[in-house]
N, C-alpha and C positions, 0 to 999 in steps of 0.2 A: 684564530686572531681577527678573521674576517668577519664576526658574527656581530660586530657594533653596527655596520651599516645595514644589514638586514634586521637585524630588532629595531632600530630606528625607522625604518620604513613601513614595519609592521606596526608600531606604536602608531606613528602617522595615520595609517590607513585606519587602525582601530577608534583614534579618535575622531576622524572625519565622519565615520560611521556612527558615532554616539552622538555627537554634537551637532551633526548637519546633515539630519534625514532628507532622502530626496523627495519630491512633491508625488504624492499617490495620488493614482486618479481612481477616486472612490466609485465613479460609473463605471468603470471596467470591472473593478474588484466585484460589486454587486451583480454585474453578468454574471461573472465566473460562479459565483456562489449561489446565483439563482438555479443553477441546473438546467437541463434540458425537458425537464416535465415528465420524463419517462419514469415511470413508476417500478419498483421492483419485482412486482407482479409480471409487470411484461419482459423484463430481464429473464426470469424464470423460465417463462415461454419459449422465448427464445432458443435454450439449451435443453428442451424436455426431451429431445430425440436422444439426447447423449446420456441419460439418468436411467440408470438400472433400479426398477423399485422392486422388482419382484425377489422375494427370499427362498426362492425354491433350488436355488444353486448352494445353498447353505443349510442343510439340513443337518440335522444330529447324527444321523442314521449313516452318513458318507464317510465319515472317519474324522481324522485330524483336519484342523484348518491350516492349510498351507500360510497364511498371511499372521498366523500368530506365533509368538514366540515359542521357544520349544519349553516344555515343564520341567522342572528341576527337582 
């Protein structure tokens, strides 16, 4: 029975958001979307020491792979 007041408030807020948009700071938006200038290549180099590139651990002669699902 108390839903009427809550629904009225939600309707009021929704109407304000729809028809009265706040002033947008376009300069701040442009700075944010501009990024820091750091390329993806630089990002990859930061984490290169954690990447395991060698496939020696996963030879076919070693037996089943512990990470693969069991065969049915």
